N, C-alpha and C positions, 0 to 999 in steps of 0.2 A: 835922761838920766846918764849919768857919768858911771863908769865902771872904775872899781877900785883898783888899786894898783896891785900888782900880784909880785910877790916876792920869790926870789930864786927858788928859794925851798919848797913852795907850793906848786911850782911849774912842773907839768907833766913831760916826762921824756919818753917819747915813742921811738923804740929801735926800728931803723929803715934797714931793708935788706938790700944788699947791692944787687942792681938789676942786670941780669946777664942776658946772652941770647938764647933762644928757644932750644938750642942745641945743648947747650950747658944745662940748661934746666931738665932737659930729657937725661943727659948723662948723670945729673945728680940724682934724678928719680931712680934710674937703673941703679945706681950706685947703693941704694939703700936695700936691693935684692940679693940675695945670694945666688950661686950658680944655678942651683936647682931649679929656683924660681925662675931665673931667666930662661932657661931651657923650656920650662913649661909654659911660660907665656909666648915664646916663639913658636912652639907647636901649636899651641890652641890659635893664635892669630893665622897661621898657615892652615889650619883645618878648617877655620871659619871661611877664609878666602876660597879655598877649594870647594867647600859645601856651596857657598853662594855661585861659583861658577857652573857647577852641575846643575844646580836649581834653574838657571837662567838657561842652560843648554837644553834641559828637559822642557822647560816652557816653550822654548822657541821651535821644540820639533813639533809641537802640536799646532803651531800656526801655519800650517800648510793648508791650500785649498786646491781643489780640482780645477786644473787649467782646461784640459779636454779630456773626454772619455769616448770609449768605444769608437775609436778611429782606426783606420787601416794601418797595417805595418808601414807601407810606404810614406805616409803621411807622419806617422811617429817618429820613424827615422830621421825624417826632414826636420820635425819639430826639435828633437834632441839636439840635433846639430845647430839650429839656429839658437837654441838656449845656451849652448857650450859657448857659441860665438859671442853672445850677449853677457856671458859670465854671470848667469842667473841660476842659483842652485834649485834642483829638482829631485824628485824622487817618485817611485811608483807606489801605488796602493797593494794591498796584501794580495788581491786577484791579478794584478799586473794589467788591467785594461784601463787604467786613468793615469795622466802624469799631473802629479802635484807641485806647485810652486809657492813660495811665502805669500801669505794672504796679502800683504802690503804691495805686491807687485803683479797681483793676477790680471787686474784691468790693463796695466801697462803692457805687460807681454802680449796679452791678447791684442791690443792695437797694433803692436809693433809686428807680431807675426801676420795680421791681416793685410798690413802693408806690402809684405812678402808673398801674399797669396797663399797662406797656409791658415788651416788645412785646405787642401785641394778638393777633397772629398771623393777621390778615385776617378771623378768624370773631368773632361775638358769643356769647358764651356766657351763662351763667344771671346774669350781673351786668345784663342787660336787665331782669330782673324787679326789681331795685332801685331803677329810676326810675319805677316804674308809679305813675300818679295813683290818687287814691281812688275816683273815679267812672268808672273805665275798664269797658266792657261786657265780656260773657263772651265773646264772639267776639274781640275784640282780646287779651284774657287768653289765650286758647287759641293765637292766633297768635304771641303773644311767647312762650309756653312752648314751642311747636314750633321757633320760631327758636333759642331758647336751647339746646333739646336737640340740634339739628343742630349748632350752633357747638361744644358741649362733646364730640360724637362726633367732629366733624372735628380738635380739638385732640388727642384721645386717639389717633386714627389716625395723625396727623402725628408721633406720639413714636416710631413704628416707625422703624427704622435706614433702610429703603430706600425710605421715602415722604417725599417733599419737602413736598407740599401735597396736601389732601384736601378735598372737598367732599360732603356728606351731604344727601340730599333724602328726606324721609319723607311717605309718603301714608297718614296716618291717617284712616279714614272716620269719619263721625258715628255714634254709636251708634244702634241701632234695636232697637224692641221686638219686631219681627216677625222670625223666624228666617230665612225665605226671603230676606228683603232685607239680611240682616247681611253684610258685607264684611270680609274680613281686612286688615290693615295691610301695606303693602309697603314698600321702601327701595330706594334707589340711591346708590351711591357711586362718585364719580370720583376717581380717584388719579393724582397726577403723581409719578412715580419719579424718583430720581435717575439721571444718565446711567450706563448700565453695569451697573445693578441690576436685579433681577427678584424676583418673589414665587413660592415655590414652593406647592405644593398646601395644605401644612399652614397656612401663613401666611395663604392665601386663606381656607381655613375657619375660622381663628381671627378674621379680621375678619367674616365673616359671623355668626359666634356672637356676636362683641362687640355688633354692632348689633341683631342679634335679641333678645338679652337686655336691652337697654335700652328696648324697646318692648314693651308687654304684647300677646299673642297674635300676636308677629309669628314666623314660622317661618324658620330660616335659609336655606331653600330660595327664599324670596321676596326676598332680598337679591341685587341685581344689581351687580356689580362691573366696572369699565371703567377701563383706563389712559389716559394721555394719546394714545396712537396710536388710540384707540378699539376696542382688543382686549378682547373679553369674557373676563374672567378667572373669573367664578363658574362657567362650564362646564369649566374646564380639568381639575379635578379628575376629573368622570366621563368625560371624552375619553381621559383617561390610563387609566382603569380599563378602558375599553372595548378600547383599542389593547393592553393588557396592558404598559403602561409605567408602573406605579405606582412612584413614587420609592422607597417603603417597600420593595418587592421587589427592586429595583435594590441598594438599600443593604444588603439581607440577603446578596444573592448576593456583593457585594464583601466582606462580612465573612465569610462562608464560606471563600470563596478566599483572603482575607489570612491566616485562622488556618491553613489547610492550608499555604500557603506559609512561614509562620513555622515550623511544624512540621519540615517539610523542611529548611529552612536551618539551623535549631538542630541537627538531628542531621548535617548535612554539615559544618557548621564546623569541629569538631573533626578531620575527616579531611582535607579539602581546605584548609582554613584559611579565615579570614573574607574575603568579598569574593572568592572564587574559584569560587563557584557561583550560578548564576540560574535561579531557579525561577518557572515561570509555570503556573497552574492555571485551567482552563476547567470550571465547574461548571454542570452542567443541573439546575435546582431545579423540581420539580413543585410548582405553587401551587394546583393545582385542589383543590376540596372535594367529595368523593364519598362518599355513603352508600349501602350495599348491604344488602339484606335478602334472603335466601334460605331456602327451606323445601325440604327435601330428604325423599323417601319412598323406603324401601328394601324392596321386597317380600320374602317368603319363597321363595326360590328353590331353595334347597339344603335337602334332608330334615333334616339335623341342626339346621337353624336354623328349620324350621316350627314355628311357634306357631298352633294352631287355637283361636279362641276359642268357635265353635258350628258344627255340622253337621246338615243336615236332608236326608233322600232321600224322595222320594215316587214309587212305581211303581204303575202300573195296567195292567191287560190284559182284553181282551174279545173273544169270537168271533161270527163271523155264520154260522149252520148253513145247509148248501144245502136245497133244495126236495126234499121226499121223498113218496113216495106214488104211487099208480095214477094215470095221466093221465086226466083227466077233470074232472068237476065239482068233486071234493074234492081235486084235485091242488094247489091253493094252499094247503090245510090242511096244516099239519105234523102229524106224528104226535106223539100224546102222549109225552113222554120217559119214558125207562125208568128206575127207581129202582134204584140200585146198592145192593147188599146190604152190611152192614157187614163189613169185613175183619177182624174180630176173629177171632182163632184159636178153635175150637171148644173148649168146657168139656168137661172129661171127665166122662162120665155124663150129658150132656144129651140124649143121644139120638144119631140118626143125624147123621153130619156133612153139611153142606151146602156146595155150590160156591160160592166167592165171585165176585162180580160186579165186574168191572172198573169203576173209576170213570169218570165223563163227563169228557171233556177239558176242561180250564179250570175245573173245579168243584173243590170241597174237599169231601171227604167228612167223616163223623163223626169219624174219626181225626184229621184235620188234614193228611191227605196230599192234595195238589194232583196230578193227572194232568199228564203233560207234554203240551204244546200242540204240539210238534213231530211227535208221533206222529198228529197230525189232519191231514188235507190240506185243511182249511177255511180261507178267510180270516180274519185275525185284525187287531186293533189294539191297539199297546201305546203308553204314554206313562210316561217316568221323570223327574223333576225332582230335581236334587240342588243344594243351597245349602251352601257352607262359607263360614264367617266365619273370616279370619285376624287376627292381632296384627300390625299394620303399623307399622314403625320411622318415627319422623318427627323432622327435625332442623331447627330454626329458627336462621339465624344472622344477626345485625346487624352490620355492619362500617362504620365511619366513618374514612376515610382522614385521615391528619393531613396538614396543609398545611406546605409547605416541605421535603420529603423530597427527597433526592438522588436523581435518576435516573441520572446518568452523570458521571464525572469523567475529564478528560483532563489529563494531566500532561506537561510538557516541560522538561526540565533539561539545562543546558549547564554542564559542568565545565571548568577552565581547566587547560590542560597544566601540568605541573610543570617549574619552573625549576630548571636544573643548571648548575653551573659547567663548562664544557668544558675542553679541553686547552689551549686558548689563553688561558685565563683570563677569557673572556667568557661571560656567562649565556646559556643556550640553552633553548628549550623542548622538553620531552620528553613523548611521550604517556604516558598512564596504561596499566598493562598490563590486559589482559581480565580475570583474576580480580578486580582492584579495580573496574573498571566493572561487573562483575557483582554485586559486593557493594554498590555504590552503588545498583544498581537495585533490589536486595532491600530494602535500607533505605528507599529512596524508597516502595516499594509499601506497606510495613508502616506507615509515617509518615502516608501520605495514606489509607490504609484500602482498599487496592486491592481490588476485588470483581469477579471474571471474569464471574458471572451478570448482573451490571449491565451488562456491556460496557464497563468502564474500560479507558483506554489509558494508556500510559506511554512515553515515549521519553528515553533519555539519550544524550547526544551529549558527545565530549570534543574540545576545539577551544582553540586559543590565543585570548586576548582581546586586542583591540585598546586599546593604551594611549591614552586620550583625555585631552588635556591639558585641566586644569580652567580654565574660564573664570572668571578672577578680577574680572570686571565691568569697570566703566568705571575708568580710571585716576585716580589722584587729582589729577593736574593737569587733568582734565577733569570732575571733579566740581563741580557749581555751588556746593555749600554749602562746600567746601573753597576754592574760588576766592574767594568772598565772604570768607571768614575770612583768606586769605591778605592780601586787600585791606586788611581793617581792621588785621591786624597791621602791613602797611607803612605803614599811615597812622599808626597810633599810635606806631611805632617812629621813624617819622621826626620826629614831634613830640617825642618823647622824646629822639632825638639832638641835635635843636637846641637843646632846652633844656639838656641836659647840656653842650653846647659853649659856651653862652652862660655858663653858671654856673662851668664849670672854665677855660675858655680866655678869658673877658673878665672877669667880675666877681671871680674869685678874685684874679688879679694885680693889679686895682685896689684890692681891699680889702687886700692885703699893702702896697701903696703907701701907703694912708690911715693904717695902724695904725703907731705909733712902734715903732723898733727898740727890742728888749730890752736894758737895761744891761749893760755887759760885767762879768764877775765880777772883784772886786779880789782879789789873792792875800792870803792871811792875813798880818798883820802881828805879828811877833815883838817885843814890846817889853822893857823891863826889868823888868817884872814879868809873871808869869804867873798867871793867874786859874784857881783850883781851885775847882769847884763841885761840891756833893755832889749826885749823881743823886738819891738818896733825897729829899732836902729841897727840891729845885728843883721848882717847881710849873709853870712855863712850859716848853714844848718849845724845845730847842735847835735854831736854824736853821743847818743846815751850808751852807756856802758851796763845799763841795769835793764831788765826785761821792759819794764813801764816807768813812766814819769811819776806817777803817784808814789810807787814804791822808793823810787830815789828821793822824793820830796820827804817822805816819811822817815827815811833813814837819816838825811842830814838834819832833819828837826830833832831826831831823838839825839844824835851825836851833839847838836847844840846844847840841849837840855842838860846832858850828862856833863859837858864842859862847864855851863854856866853854874851848875850845882857844885862841880870840883873846885873851880877857881873863879869866883865871882869878880875879883879884881881884873883878871885877864879880859873878862868880857866886856868890862866898863872901859878898859884901856882902848879896846878896838873900837868900841862905839864912839870914844871921843875922837879917834882918828878919822872915823867916817865923817863926824860933823865937821871936824877941822878941815878935811879935805873938800867937803861940800862948800863951806864957807869960803875957802880960797878960791 
């Protein structure tokens, strides 16, 4: 579509302001203000800048972090001199025992100070060997080595959390070729502990072994430890052992009691509910080390169990015949003994039978028959020896008692009464029935490993628990950290409020006064000719002077209707011109 010709009368004229420099525009804007307003604007801008600078300064003051703390005065002076040389800002904390530097430079400054050997820690280490001269004597070299070793040990011991400072003295004797004159080295350690801290037996033994392992032929027993109050720490371990107060044993007892308490509470929690039972266990632990060797002999006392290895019997008998014969000279001579005949029976056909002669008492005849001694009224002497060797049972038993056995357990259990809602709607405590208490007693016995032979005891009680109000600690308004935070918030909030008031209450109205008023929108003019623009062919966007396009179209359509009703001849001429233009 083609556009209609526009007459000079219908052309819109837009006033163009002469473009000037930014300084001219500022001068023009300031020219719209009076002197009072100019002074107020300058004072407000200056106040805002000052407040922003003050806020930045206060914020930067809190960006300091501890560089070093609890250092000696000598190291502190050296560190401050190094910081001044490096142009690093620093300050001290309220107590004066820490050096603060900006947060962004903490790690950088620490590394740069470490390259200079700061802080030295008050002790000289093996860096003393680096400055030795070439012609130094052997004695001076040995002294420097010993000083360096003492300094390194002091630094190592100071790395323990409870140790603030330490000094080590080594007594290293000169080597000798004679075994009788050889002396073992020894060491002494002086410890300065932090307030409220102490060393246990394990830590003391660790320091002793550390020093002993650093010196050849130095035994841990030859290392003496003292604290700042002069207490001998190196004998603490042995004293505890002698008194039966070994910390390891106490810890073991606590672990045993805690495990039993946990088992009992776990089994009671589903019944009475969590937190409704309190259990205490007292365990008597035997830490004695005993070894027993027993040898048992069981003789053969009963006939069925007799086991004879060998038996030997010896029996002898002798007679003493009385004096016989006629008194006189031959009275002391005994008669000749009579010979006893053989007692064999006579043989048939051997002739006349002979009368047997009885044997002499105490003698054995040819047939092996011994005459009875009892039939003779003469004094006799007899002896009989019998030796019997039995098989004897022998049992050897070697028993080593284990350490840490439970000698006796004592348990005390308190169960809270059950809460029930009464008739009046208020909660009330109700004791547990006897059957349930007996059940709880049996469960506790099984859980703790109750042993009657061992002498264990148990006591179960049912009582209402007293409600203890929890201590919430220090209120928020009394907390120093919270008070400091509130002060900072109030400080920064006040600065922010003042700045916002100056910006919104003073500067903004002045800026509105300085800026020119926007031109009023002119209503659309309906001329004798209507421009028709093809939207597809138009390249520049159409600037609308009305809020919306629909309202603009309705306004033009209403004006056209009014014009057509008022002067139909004019409308017809305009249409003729359109048709003629299109036709051409």
